[in-house]
N, C-alpha and C positions, 0 to 999 in steps of 0.2 A: 673335669670341672670341680672346683673346691666349694666348700660351704660358704666361704667369704664371697666368691664370685656369684653364688646363688643369692646372697643377701643384697649384693649390688644390683642384680638383675631384677629382683622383685620390689626394689625400693619405690618405684614409681607406680605401683599397682599394675593391674592387667592392662596390656596395650595390644596393638595390632600384632605384635611379635612375641608376647608373653601371655601364657594361659596357665592358671593355677587351679589344681583340683585337690580336694582334701584327701581322697584315697582312690585306689583303683576301682572302687565301687562306681566311679564315674568314668570308667575306662572308655566306654563307647563315645561319650561326649568329648572326652579328651582326644580320641582318634578323629572325630569330626574336625576339631580345631587343628590337629596336626595336618590333616588333608588340606584344610583351608590355607594353612601356612605354606605348604608345598606349592599351592596354586597362587600364592600372593608374594610376600616379601621374605618368607622363611620365618623362623622363630623357635621358641621353646615351649613345650608343654611339661609342666612339673607337677608330680603327684606327691602329696605329703605336706601341703601348705594350706592353712585356713584362708580362703580368698578374702574374707572381710577384714580380718584382723592382721593378715599377712604374717601370722605366727607360723614358724617352722615347727611342725609336729612330727613328721615322718610317719612311717607305717611299717609293720612287719612284712618282710618279703620272703615268701616261701617258694619252694620249687614250683608249686602250682601257679603262683603269681607270675613267675617268669614265663611259664608255658602259656598262660593266658595272654600276656603281653605279646609274645611271639606270634600266637594265632591271630591276634588283631592286626599286627603289622603286616602279616601275609595277606590281609584283605585289601591292602593298598595296591592299586594298579595305576601305571606300570609298577612292576615289582621293585621294591627298594631293599637294599641290604643295610638296614639302619641299626647301628649299635645302641644299646640302652645303658645309660649311666646310673649306677646305684651308689649313692653318696651317704655315708654314715652321718647321723645327726649326733653331735657331741653330747655326751652325758645322758643319752636316751636309752641305754641298755639294749642296743641292737636295732633300733628303728632306723629306717633309711628313707632318703628322698629318691624318687625315680624321675629321671630326666630324659625326654625324647627331644632330639634336636633336628628340626627341618632345615638343614643346611642347603641353601640355594646353590652354593658352589658345587655341591656333590649331587644334588638331585634336580636336574634341569629338564626333566621330561614332562613338564606340565602340559596339559591338565592331568591331575591325578584324581582318582575316585577311591572312595572307601566303601566297601561292601556294595559296589555298583553305583554309588551316587557321588557327584562332585560337590565340593564345598569351597567357599571363598570367605575372605575376611572383609568386613565393612567396619573400619576402625577396630574396636575391640570385640565386635560381635561376629560370631560364626553363623553363616547362612548357607542354605543349599543354593548352588549356583544355577542361575537361569539357563535354559537350554541354549539361547543365542550366544551367551558368553562362553559356554562350554564349546560350542561349535567354532567360535572365533579362536579360542585357544588351540583347538585341534588344527585349525588352518595355519596358525603360527608355527606349530610344532612340525606338522607334516606338509610343508609348503609344496613339495613336489606332487602331492596327491590332490591338494585342495585349491591351489591358486589358478583360477580360471584364466587369468591373463598370461600365464606361462605355458598353457596347453597349446598343442599344434592346432592351427586354424584350418579347417577343411573347407570353409565356405569362401575364402578369399585367396587370390594369388597376387604376386607383386604388381601385375598390370592393373589391379583394382585399387591401388593406392594412389594418393595425390603426390606425384613426384615433386611438384613445385612447393607444396607445403613441407615435405620432408626436407628439402634443401633450405627453405627459409628458416625452419627451427634449428637445423644444424648450424646454419650461419650464425644464429643467435648464440648457440653454444660456443662456437669458435670465438666470437667477439667477446664473450665473457670468460675465456680462458679455460673452459671445461672440456672442450674437444680440440684435438690437434688440428692445426691449420691445413694439414695435408688432406683432411676430409673433404675440402672443397673440390678436390679433383676426383673423388670416388664416384663410382657408378652407384645407381640406386641400390643394387643388391649389396654392394660393399658398405654403403651407409647403414643399411638395415643390419648387416652383420656387425658393424662397429657398435651399433646401438643394442646389440644382443637381442634382436627381434626375429632371429632365424634359429630354427632347431632342425638339424639334419637337412638343411637347405630349404625347409618349409617355413612359412610364416607362423608366428605364434599369435594368439588372440590379441595380445597387446598391440601388435602392429596394425591390426584392423581397427581396434578401438581408437588408436591415435591418428591414423592416416587414411582410412578407407573412404571412398566416395559415398557408398551406400550401405545401409544396415537393415535390410529386410529380414535377415535371420536373427537379429537381436532386438526385439521390441523394447527391451528395458534400457537400451542406450539412447536415452532421451532426456531432455531438460524441459520440465513443465514450468511455465512462468505465468503469474497472474498478479493483477493489481486490483485491490479491493477498496471500496469506499467504506470508511469506518475502521473498526478494529476487529471485525469478524469477517467470515467468508460469505456473508449473505448477499452482498451486492458487488458484482463484477464491474470493473471499469475497463480492464484490458486483460486479454488472455491469449497466450501463444504457446506453441510447442516447437522445440528445436530438436531435430533428429539428425545425427551425423557423427563425425569424429569429434574427439574431445575439444580440439581447437575451434571447430565451428560452433560447438555448443557454448564454449567460453565467450566467443565473439558475440553470439546471440544474447547471452545473459547480460553482458556488460552494456550492449546496446539497449536492451529492455530497461535496465536500471537508469541509464542516462535519459531515456525518453520519458520516464515516469516519475523521476525524483525532481525536486525543485532546485533552482539555482538562486543563491543569495548573493548579495554584493554590498560593498561599502566603498566610500570615496576616501582614498589615501592621497593627500595632496590634491593634484588636479586630475588624478586617474581613478576610474572606478574599477575596483578589483572584484571579480566574480568567481564563484566556485560552487560546485555541487554541494548540496547540504550534507552528504556523507562522503567520506574519502573513497574514491574509485579504487585506489591501490589496495585498501584493506578489504573491500568487498570482492575484488578480483582474486586476492589471495584466498579468501574463504571459499569462493566458487571453484577455484582450481583444486583446493583440498577436497571439496565435496565430490568433484568429478573424478579425482584420482583415487580416493580412498573408499568410494562407495562399494557396497557388496553387489557385484555385477551378476552373480548367479541368481539373484532374486528377480525373476522375469516379470513379476507383477508390480514392481516398485521402481521408481526413478528419482533422480535428483529434482528437487523443487526449489523455486525462487518465488517468494510471495512478498508483495509490498502492501502494507497497511498504512493507515493515516499516522500511526505512532511508531511503526517499526518496519524493518526489512528482515525476513527470515530466509536462510539458506539451509536446506536439509538434505541429508543423503542417507540412503538405506544402509543399515549396518549398526554396529555398536562400537563404543570406544574399546581400544585394546585393554585387556585386563591389567596391563602394567601402568595404565594411566587412568586412575579413578577420576570421576568428574570433579570432585572437590580439589584436585591437584592439577587440573588441566592448564591453568595459567602459570604454573610453576615450571622452571626449566626441566625438560625431559628429553629422553632419546626419541628417535623416530621409530615407529613400528608400522610401516606401510602395509596395508591390506593387499594391494596389488603391486608387488615389488618391481615387476618388469616395467609397468607403466610409470611408477614413481622414479625409477632409474633414468628413463628417457627424459622425463620432465626435469630431473636434476641436471643431467648432462646438458640440456638445452636451456638451462637457467630460468625455467618457469617455476621451479620448486626448490626449496631448500631441503637437504637430506637430514639435517641433524635436529629435527623436531622444533625448529624456531618459528614455525608459521603462526602459532597462537600468540607468542610474544610479539611478533612483528605486527599482527593485526591490532593488538591492544595498544602498542606504542604509537602506531600510525593514528589511531583514533584519539589518543591523548594529545598528540601534537596538532591534530586538526581541530581540537576543541569541541569534540562531540562526546557523548556518554560512552563509557567503556562497554564493549559488547558482552553478551552473556551466552554461555553454552549450556544446553540441556541435552539429556540423553535418556533414551528408553532402551528396552531390549531390542527395538526394531530400527531406530534411527537416531541420528545425531543432528542437532540444530544449533546454528549460531544466529543470534539476534542482534541486529544493529538498531539502536534506538534513535528515532528521528527527533529533530528539534520541534518544539511546539509551534503551532501556527502563529501565535502572538509573537514569538521570537523571530520567526521568519519575516513577519510584517515589519517589525522594528528594524530589522537589518536590510530592508529594501528588497526582500526576496520575492520571487514570482510565485503566486499562489496556485498556479496550475502546473501541469506537467510541462516538460520542455521539449517534447517531440516536435519535429519540424512539420508534421502533417496534422497538427491539432486543429487547424482552421482559424486560430486566433490571429490578430495582427502580428506579423513577424518582426521582431527586433533582435538586436545583437544578443540580448540576454536569453533568447530562445534557443540559441545554438548549444549543442552538446559540447563537452570538453574536447572531444576528438575533432568536431567540425571547426572549433576555434583554432585548434592547432594547425589544421590544414590551411585556414585563412592566414595565419601567422607565417607559415612556410611560403605561401604565395607572395606575401608582402615582402619577404626577405629576398626572394628570387622569382620575379614574375616571368622570367624566360624559361623556367623549368617546364619540361614536357609533362603531360598528364601521366604517361607511362613511368617516367623516372620518378615523379612525385609519388605515384602509387607504390612503387617498389621500395623507395626510401622510407616513407612513412609507415608502410606495412611492418617493416622491421622495427621501427621505433615504437609503434603503438601495439606491436604484437598481435596484429590482425592480418587478414589476407589482402593482397593487392586488389582483389576484386571488390572488397569492402570499401577501400579507399576510393576506387573508381565510382562506386555507388554514391558515396558521400559527395564527390565532385559534381556528379550529375545533379544531385539534390541542391547543392549550393548554387549551381548555375541556374537551375530551373526557378529557384526561389529568389533570384536576384542578388545574392550575396557576392558572387564573383562573375566575371565575364571573360571571354577570350576575344582579344582584339588583334587585328592584322590578319595575315594569310594563315591558312591552316597549318602549314609546316613551319612558318617563321613568325607566327604571332606570339603574343605574350598574355599571361593572365593578369587580371586586375581585380582587386578587392573593392567592391562598391560600397559595402556597409558592414 
């Protein structure tokens, strides 16, 4: 590195990637910053520059100086073989700059610690790393040791998995071009092997989390759902828990949202157009991300879905990957899945995007839907995405329904009380009244990404409440939409 390159580097003052120290009297502080850079985006620590004036002053470098720097570098773990640049300051009679370069291309074994403590960069500030962040970085580095979803599952066998669900999601992957069509002829074991859910012929935990019928051994694999009156947790309106595989919890979460959010509408021409107050697609994406990326090892925490008068919050245990600071979460970024085996299956079956586009998709969907942009918050223990609801006055002006839209609320039932999924079922029956209940269940299950059993439950509800009826003989009759 030359003196001119140094001048260019320091021209913008101290940044996340540039730290300046007057002399090696601040060597320990400089090493804290170097460790933080190794754990962040890399960068330079330069001794011999006045930080406030940015004046290049240099310092005398003796043999003791070099030995001291070497001793401090050896306190970095994992061990790094880091060269030190000594650059002459022109016209200074022997003074030099000392440059330490944390090159992320050479040192990729983060997290690093200095003298037993980890550090990270928050903009231009060096801070000691929270324990949860350090553990998360260890998980990323030593995936084979830490990833719960990739460990062999001792509590479940192939017979404990939902074969129908496996084939349904695989079919979704085939239809989206991510799984070869030949998978349709595979046995269950072959499908699991294709999805990389077997290790040495045994199931891994990801297989159970995705497809198992029961979860007595895993109390943390649960979705807690609640609807509150007001903007605090003081008054419950509705509360439910969903326990089971990821797809069952996803189905339960979407159903809970549709039963407790409002439907608004407006007249376009002669037709009344109705839609849920918040976009289902965006909330579904957020819920999938929460279920996929949660820290499963934490047995006393689960994914939560909370509905308030002013917002919907979806939270998952864990913290953001160190590579994605909260302030940059809405910017384009790579994907850093916490549970790689689960994420891989969700990608192959077209339930999840691999390349870190989930946040961008959620934001874009909300913009197109005409609702406020969602917000992300993060602590050392959990990550939350908040969807802001429209005000009550806005809902009233738009002709919205001021109550929940669940079918069993006890109010007078009208078409605007149906959920989006129930309306889709009615539309399908109007298009083809001769379709059998079984065929309709299988077809719509794939379209709506829910189980056939869920569609059958919706059909029973619609029939019971008088929305649809079955006329004619049992085997040769036809469906009819009544309202």
